[in-house]
C-alpha positions in Angstrom: -0.2 0.0 -0.1 1.5 3.6 -0.9 1.8 6.1 1.9 1.0 9.7 0.9 2.8 12.3 2.7 2.4 16.0 1.7 4.9 19.2 2.2 3.8 23.0 1.7 6.6 24.7 -0.3 7.4 28.7 -0.4 4.5 29.1 -3.4 1.9 27.6 -1.5 1.6 24.3 -3.8 2.1 20.4 -2.6 4.4 18.1 -3.0 3.6 14.3 -2.5 6.2 12.4 -1.7 5.4 8.4 -1.5 6.3 5.3 0.0 6.7 2.7 -2.6 6.9 -0.8 -0.9 8.5 -3.4 -2.5 7.7 -5.9 -3.4 3.9 -5.2 -1.8 3.1 -2.5 -4.6 5.7 -3.4 -6.9 7.3 -7.0 -7.7 10.7 -6.1 -8.2 13.4 -3.5 -7.0 13.6 -1.5 -10.1 10.3 -2.0 -10.7 9.3 0.3 -7.3 12.4 2.3 -9.0 10.5 2.9 -12.4 7.2 3.7 -10.7 8.2 6.6 -7.8 8.5 10.2 -8.7 10.9 13.2 -7.2 11.2 12.8 -3.7 9.4 9.3 -3.0 10.7 6.5 -1.2 11.7 3.0 -2.5 10.8 1.0 0.9 12.0 -3.0 0.3 11.0 -5.5 2.3 12.7 -8.2 4.4 14.2 -10.6 1.9 16.9 -12.1 -0.7 16.5 -10.0 -4.1 17.9 -12.0 -7.6 17.8 -11.7 -10.9 16.8 -9.2 -13.0 15.2 -5.9 -12.1 16.9 -6.6 -8.6 20.8 -6.3 -9.9 22.3 -3.1 -11.7 19.6 -0.6 -10.5 19.3 2.6 -12.0 17.2 5.9 -12.1 17.8 9.2 -13.1 19.0 12.0 -10.9 18.1 14.8 -13.6 14.3 13.5 -13.6 13.7 13.1 -10.1 16.0 12.1 -6.7 14.6 9.0 -4.9 15.8 7.0 -1.7 16.1 3.8 -2.2 16.3 1.7 1.2 15.3 -1.4 3.4 12.5 -1.5 5.6 15.2 -3.6 8.2 18.2 -2.6 7.5 21.0 -4.8 5.7 21.1 -7.9 8.0 17.7 -8.6 6.7 17.3 -7.4 3.1 20.3 -8.9 0.7 20.9 -7.6 -2.8 22.6 -11.2 -4.1 23.9 -9.9 -7.4 24.6 -13.8 -8.2 28.1 -13.0 -10.4 26.8 -11.0 -13.2 26.4 -7.3 -13.0 26.1 -4.8 -10.3 24.5 -3.4 -7.4 23.8 -0.2 -8.4 25.2 1.3 -11.7 25.0 5.4 -11.9 26.0 5.8 -15.1 25.7 9.9 -15.9 22.3 9.8 -14.0 23.6 13.1 -11.6 22.2 11.7 -8.5 23.1 14.4 -5.7 23.6 13.7 -1.6 19.7 13.9 -1.6 19.8 10.3 -3.7 20.0 8.0 -0.5 21.0 4.2 -0.8 20.4 2.6 2.3 20.3 -0.6 4.3 21.3 -3.0 1.8 23.4 -6.1 1.7 25.0 -5.8 -1.3 27.5 -9.3 -2.3 28.3 -11.3 -5.3 29.2 -8.6 -7.7 31.4 -9.3 -10.6 31.5 -5.4 -11.0 30.8 -3.2 -8.4 28.6 -3.2 -6.1 27.7 0.2 -6.4 29.4 1.9 -9.0 29.0 6.0 -9.6 30.0 7.4 -12.5 28.9 11.7 -12.9 26.6 10.5 -10.1 26.9 11.4 -6.4 24.4 10.1 -4.1 24.6 9.2 -0.5 25.0 5.5 0.4 25.1 5.0 4.0 24.6 1.8 6.5 24.9 -0.9 3.8 27.1 -4.3 4.6 28.9 -4.8 0.9 30.8 -7.7 0.7 32.1 -10.9 -1.2 32.6 -9.3 -4.4 35.1 -10.0 -7.0 36.3 -7.9 -10.1 38.9 -6.4 -11.8 39.0 -3.3 -9.1 36.6 -0.9 -7.2 34.8 -4.1 -6.0 32.3 -2.3 -3.2 32.1 1.1 -4.0 33.9 2.4 -7.4 33.5 6.5 -7.3 34.7 7.8 -10.7 34.2 11.5 -11.0 31.8 11.4 -7.9 31.3 13.4 -5.1 29.4 10.6 -3.3 28.6 10.7 0.6 29.6 7.2 1.9 28.8 6.8 5.5 28.1 3.7 7.9 29.1 1.1 5.5 30.2 -2.2 6.4 32.7 -2.9 3.4 34.2 -6.3 3.8 35.7 -9.7 1.9 35.8 -7.8 -1.2 38.6 -9.1 -3.7 40.0 -7.2 -6.7 41.7 -9.2 -9.4 43.2 -8.4 -12.8 41.5 -9.2 -15.9 44.4 -10.4 -17.5 47.6 -10.8 -15.6 49.5 -9.5 -14.6 48.3 -6.1 -15.1 47.4 -3.8 -12.1 44.5 -3.3 -10.6 43.1 -0.8 -7.8 40.9 -0.3 -4.6 39.2 -3.9 -3.3 37.2 -2.2 -1.0 36.7 1.7 -2.5 37.8 2.7 -5.6 38.2 7.0 -6.4 39.0 8.6 -8.9 38.2 12.2 -10.0 36.2 13.5 -7.8 35.5 15.1 -3.8 33.6 12.2 -1.9 33.2 12.1 2.0 34.1 8.9 3.4 33.0 8.7 7.1 32.2 6.0 9.8 32.7 3.1 8.1 33.9 -0.2 8.7 37.2 -1.3 6.2 38.2 -4.8 6.6 39.3 -8.2 5.2 39.7 -7.2 1.6 42.3 -8.1 -0.5 43.9 -7.6 -4.0 45.9 -9.1 -6.1 48.3 -7.4 -8.1 47.9 -3.8 -7.5 46.8 -1.8 -4.5 44.6 0.2 -2.1 43.0 -2.9 -0.1 41.1 -0.8 1.8 40.5 2.4 0.0 42.9 3.7 -3.7 42.6 7.6 -4.3 44.1 9.1 -7.3 43.4 12.6 -8.6 40.8 13.6 -6.3 39.9 15.2 -2.6 38.9 13.2 -0.8 38.2 13.0 3.2 38.9 9.9 4.7 37.5 10.6 8.3 36.8 8.6 11.3 37.0 5.1 9.3 38.1 1.6 10.8 40.2 0.4 8.3 41.4 -3.2 8.8 43.4 -6.4 7.7 43.2 -5.3 4.0 45.7 -6.8 1.8 47.7 -4.9 -0.4 47.6 -1.5 2.4 45.0 0.3 4.2 44.9 3.5 2.5 46.5 3.9 -0.9 47.0 7.4 -2.7 48.3 8.2 -6.3 48.2 12.1 -6.9 50.2 13.9 -9.4 53.0 16.2 -8.5 51.0 19.0 -10.8 47.7 19.0 -9.1 45.4 20.7 -6.8 44.0 17.8 -5.2 44.3 17.5 -1.8 43.6 14.5 0.6 42.0 14.9 4.4 42.8 11.5 6.1 41.8 12.5 9.9 40.8 10.1 13.3 41.4 6.8 11.5 42.2 3.4 13.6 44.5 1.3 10.7 45.6 -1.5 11.5 47.1 -4.2 10.6 46.8 -4.4 6.8 49.7 -5.9 4.3 52.4 -4.0 3.3 51.4 0.3 4.2 48.9 1.5 6.5 49.0 4.9 4.4 50.4 5.2 1.4 50.5 9.2 0.9 51.4 11.1 -2.6 51.5 14.8 -2.8 48.9 17.1 -0.7 47.3 16.2 2.5 46.9 16.2 5.7 46.7 13.3 7.5 45.9 14.0 11.5 44.9 12.5 15.0 44.9 8.5 13.0 46.1 5.2 14.9 48.4 3.5 12.4 49.9 0.3 14.0 50.3 -3.5 13.4 51.2 -2.3 9.2 54.1 -3.5 7.4 54.7 0.1 6.7 53.0 3.0 8.6 53.4 5.7 6.4 55.2 6.2 3.8 55.7 8.8 1.7 56.0 9.3 -1.6 56.7 13.3 -2.2 54.2 14.1 -0.3 53.6 17.9 0.8 50.9 19.0 4.2 50.5 17.9 7.4 51.2 14.9 9.4 50.3 15.6 13.2 49.1 14.1 16.1 48.7 10.7 15.1 49.5 7.5 16.9 52.2 5.7 14.4 53.1 2.4 16.8 54.6 -1.1 16.2 54.5 -1.3 12.7 57.7 -3.0 11.1 58.5 0.5 9.8 56.8 3.4 11.0 58.2 5.9 8.6 59.5 5.8 5.1 60.8 8.4 3.2 59.9 11.3 5.8 62.3 13.5 7.6 64.0 12.9 10.1 62.2 14.9 12.6 59.3 13.6 12.1 59.2 10.2 13.9 61.6 11.7 16.7 59.9 11.4 19.7 62.3 13.0 21.6 61.3 16.0 21.0 59.2 17.6 24.0 55.4 16.3 24.6 52.1 16.3 23.3 49.3 18.0 25.0 48.0 15.1 27.7 51.8 14.8 28.9 53.2 11.8 26.1 56.4 11.5 24.9 56.3 13.6 20.5 58.0 14.5 17.9 57.8 18.5 16.8 54.4 17.3 14.6 53.2 16.1 18.0 53.0 12.8 16.8 53.1 9.5 19.6 54.6 6.2 19.3 52.9 4.7 21.9 50.4 1.5 22.7 47.2 2.7 22.5 46.4 0.6 24.8 42.3 -0.6 23.1 39.5 -1.8 26.2 40.4 -4.9 27.3 37.1 -5.4 28.0 35.8 -5.0 24.7 37.5 -8.0 22.8 36.9 -7.7 18.9 36.7 -4.0 19.0 38.9 -0.5 19.3 37.6 1.8 22.1 40.0 3.4 23.9 40.8 2.0 27.7 40.0 5.0 29.9 40.1 5.8 33.6 36.7 7.8 33.7 35.3 4.8 31.6 35.8 2.4 34.6 39.4 0.6 32.9 42.4 0.9 35.0 44.7 2.4 32.9 44.6 5.8 30.8 45.0 5.6 26.5 48.4 7.5 25.4 45.6 8.6 22.8 42.9 10.0 25.0 42.6 14.1 24.9 45.9 13.9 22.5 44.7 15.3 19.0 44.8 18.1 17.2 41.7 20.2 17.4 38.4 19.4 19.2 35.7 17.5 18.3 33.3 19.5 16.7 35.7 20.3 14.6 35.9 16.6 12.9 31.9 16.0 13.4 32.7 13.9 16.2 30.7 15.9 18.6 28.1 13.3 18.8 30.7 10.2 18.8 33.0 8.4 21.5 36.0 6.1 22.2 34.8 5.4 25.2 32.9 1.8 26.2 30.2 3.8 28.6 29.4 5.7 25.2 29.7 9.4 26.5 30.4 11.4 23.9 33.8 12.7 23.5 35.0 16.2 25.2 38.2 18.1 25.8 40.5 18.0 22.9 39.4 15.3 20.1 41.2 11.6 21.3 43.4 9.7 18.3 42.0 7.2 16.4 38.3 6.1 15.2 35.2 7.1 17.0 32.2 5.1 17.9 28.5 6.7 18.1 27.8 7.6 21.5 24.9 8.9 23.5 24.5 11.5 25.7 24.7 11.2 28.9 21.1 10.3 30.4 21.2 11.7 34.7 18.3 9.3 36.3 16.4 9.5 39.1 16.8 6.8 41.4 16.0 5.9 45.9 12.8 7.6 45.1 11.3 5.7 47.7 13.4 4.5 51.0 15.2 1.2 51.4 15.4 0.9 47.8 18.3 1.0 45.4 19.4 -0.5 42.7 22.4 -1.8 40.5 22.5 -2.7 37.2 25.4 -3.8 34.9 25.9 -6.3 31.7 28.6 -8.1 30.4 30.4 -8.0 28.1 29.9 -4.5 26.7 30.2 -3.9 23.9 28.5 -7.4 22.7 27.6 -9.4 20.0 25.3 -11.3 20.0 24.7 -11.7 23.8 25.1 -10.1 27.3 24.2 -11.0 30.2 22.2 -8.1 32.3 22.7 -8.2 36.6 20.9 -6.1 38.6 20.3 -5.7 42.4 17.2 -4.8 44.2 17.8 -3.7 48.1 14.4 -4.7 48.5 12.3 -7.2 47.4 9.7 -5.1 44.7 5.5 -6.7 44.6 6.0 -5.6 40.8 9.6 -5.9 38.3 10.2 -6.0 35.1 13.3 -5.6 32.5 12.9 -4.5 29.7 15.1 -3.7 25.9 14.6 -0.2 24.4 16.1 1.4 21.4 17.4 4.9 20.9 13.7 5.6 19.4 12.8 5.2 23.2 10.8 1.6 21.4 10.4 -1.4 23.0 12.3 -4.0 21.5 12.2 -6.6 24.1 10.8 -7.9 27.3 13.1 -10.4 28.8 12.3 -12.5 32.0 13.9 -12.3 35.7 16.3 -15.0 36.2 17.0 -15.2 39.9 21.2 -15.5 39.9 21.1 -19.0 41.2 19.3 -20.5 38.1 15.9 -20.0 39.8 12.9 -19.0 37.4 11.1 -15.7 39.0 7.4 -15.0 37.0 7.9 -11.6 35.3 6.1 -9.1 37.6 8.3 -10.1 40.8 11.1 -10.6 43.1 12.0 -12.5 45.5 15.7 -12.5 45.9 17.8 -9.1 45.8 20.7 -10.2 43.2 19.1 -11.0 39.6 20.3 -12.3 35.9 19.2 -12.1 32.2 20.8 -13.2 29.1 19.8 -11.3 26.0 20.7 -12.3 22.8 20.3 -9.8 20.7 16.6 -10.6 19.3 13.1 -9.0 19.5 9.9 -10.4 21.0 9.6 -11.8 17.4 13.2 -13.4 17.4 14.7 -11.6 14.7 18.1 -10.3 15.3 18.2 -6.5 15.5 20.3 -4.5 13.8 23.5 -2.9 15.6 23.1 -0.1 18.0 22.5 1.8 21.1 20.1 -0.3 23.4 18.8 0.6 27.1 18.1 -1.8 29.4 15.4 -0.2 31.5 14.6 -2.0 34.8 11.3 -0.3 36.6 10.5 -2.0 40.5 7.7 -0.2 42.5 6.9 3.4 40.4 11.2 3.4 40.1 13.1 2.5 37.1 17.1 2.6 36.1 18.4 2.2 33.0 21.7 0.7 31.8 23.5 1.7 28.3 24.4 -1.1 26.3 26.2 -1.1 22.4 25.5 -4.2 19.8 28.0 -4.4 17.3 28.1 -6.3 14.5 
């Protein structure tokens, strides 16, 4: 069923925006796109979409701008290209940032999962994986100013069509454009006989900010810029770890600031670079700096803002001390989050979070926003601190915790109430305040307690990351809210997949 929204514009005429449901209104994704008008949303239901009109998807941005998105996120909505074509192919289609591709898993392309030439959509919250081609397997941006936000781009493989030719960019390929690459996880991509396993950039003004770039072969970020070109690269607040060969191979003009670069064969490789390299943590690579002047990397110069030894550009070389309670994630250990040791990357960056669009992001396990000088490295999405009222009734006291946090896929929620309540519930809520799961209360001695009552002080329950319909929910911030009597206390949790 189509849903129609009305917008009043300056001329006082009505602008109609429809939601076209696939497959309820139209049988395929392309049919939904073809049916849509300017400003419409094509909303795709859960399922696996294959075959004709569910791949090589396109629309003309000169005629209409669309949002094409899944209903429930990439884990539930899959475009399987079956090794024959593209996922989205926007060739000279003139999309802009109001055109959105959101919430799909796009896999098994033999070309590119998403190809944009002279098209600049917003590509947001997709999982792009297992695509194999001659380059740009995940996202191929040619003459594009696309906004690439909050995607997971993994396990893509670039292989030359004819050996021994070269190929570039297994995760993201950028040529002749000014795209923004923000808040993505780019991991486990590989390239054979070429360069740029994670990201390859040439002849472009790209901004690569706040990405987690790990376990890519060959190179995390590789750039090729000619000396006469005016292009300027911004590579800031990324965490770049365990990439074969280079962490960053940089040519010509740019800004490389506030990055954690570690466990790569070469941390930073300079090929005639001119620009800013400051406030990075370059540590424990086989070689930290190659082809740089001797003053870059000389930690005998002085101390950084937070007192850590640094070179004259405020780069440090220390173990970043990721939190031991967050295996598989890259939060910084911080005393303010309850860890026993302080990461040298805390408050060691150049500038403030707002300077990098990170004012609502965090490196802390308690998810409170970064503040003061920006922390070095990748920031996760944070949440604003919320103060909850406690002890409204005499003799009642609440304690609630969960471990692990962040978690995947399950976590144990434990709580203590000093006096038995005649009514007790435990629910899981999303950031919109919507309840996604009601949990039964389990006594710590494994006796079952019916929801709505309590007979002991100590309780625990395991949440498996599923909602009341037994469906796995998306990564993100959730709240465990305990109510006893007319009191409540809330614990914020992070599900990371």
